[in-house]
Each structure stands twice: as structure tokens, then as C-alpha cells.
C-alpha positions, 0 to 999 in steps of 0.5 A: 831850177831843180825838179822840185821847184816850180815857176810861179804863174805870170803877173800882168800888173797891179789892178788895184790897191785897197786903202782903209780910210776914216771917211769913205765919202770925204776920201772919195771926193778927194781922190776924184778931185785931186787924182781925177779918178772916177767912181766905178762901183761899191761892194760889200766886203767878201764874206763879212757880215760886219758891214764893211764895204769898199768904194772903188775909184779908177781910170775910165778903162779900169786899168788902175783902181783904188778901193777906199775901204770902210771897216766898222771896227776902225778905231779912228787911229791915224795912218802910220807908215811905220806899222806893218802894212802900207808904207806909201802908194807910188803911181807912175806918170809918163815923164818928168814934164808930167810931174811938173804938170802934177805939181802945178795941179796939186798947188792949184788944189791947195795940196801940200807937196814935195815939189818935183825932185830927182831921186839921188842914185836912181834914174827916177824923178819923184813928187810926193803928197798925202791924202786926207788920212795922211797916206803918202802918195808918190808920183814917179817918172823915169828921168829921160 
């Protein structure tokens, strides 16, 4: 490192991700039912008088949170991973056996999914499915 470069301060993890959804209440119910997340709080968008807000869902210890964002200017267009922005959201699970348990859970809930499969050329195993807005969600485990 040269004297004109500086090191970035450290990061400790991802605390939350915000997803723009078409129907916050329908998405809240889905994320609670399918992922087992709990409603934590609702908040207005910072410095916005347009009426936007987020409903934040998370794990009981709040180590992982997903904000479901309502934007009044949302044009109703479907999610498109090929546009600039979010492509997908990947959440880690403990091991491949947990992926099998998730696949069974998704099947019981009637959620179409990829089934568990190894990611060729990587040390990971994956399971994919979509939320009500078509946002791809992935669950991943290190193949042990």
C-alpha cells in the first residue's frame, strides 16, 4: 500500500437487504410463512414525504433482516433480474442436510423450487425458488 492509499474500515456482515415489492402485506405474509421471519418494525423512508415505507422482517436476534419496501411511485412492473439492481438474494444455511429440510418445507408450502443440486466447479450446494414478486431467492450450503 502506498502512503496515499488508505485501508477501508472493516465490515462485520450484511445486516439487512431492502426489496421493493408490489404488495407489502402479501409479501410480509409470504416471508413470515415461507422463511419463518418475524415482523420487527415498520419505518417511513428517510427524508421522504412521498409516503414510502419499509416493513422489516428478521430473525429473532435481528442478525438477518429483510426490508419489504413500498414506493408510491412503483409502476407495477414485475421484477427483472436483467435490469440494474438486484439479481437475486442468497441466504446461507448450516449444511446440505439443511437444504434438504428446506426443500421439503418449500414442497409442503407449495413453493416451486429447483430441488437441491451441487454447483459444478464450486464447493457449494444450492436450492432456488422465487418470492411472490419473482425475486429469486437462493439457499446455499458448503458441501461438506
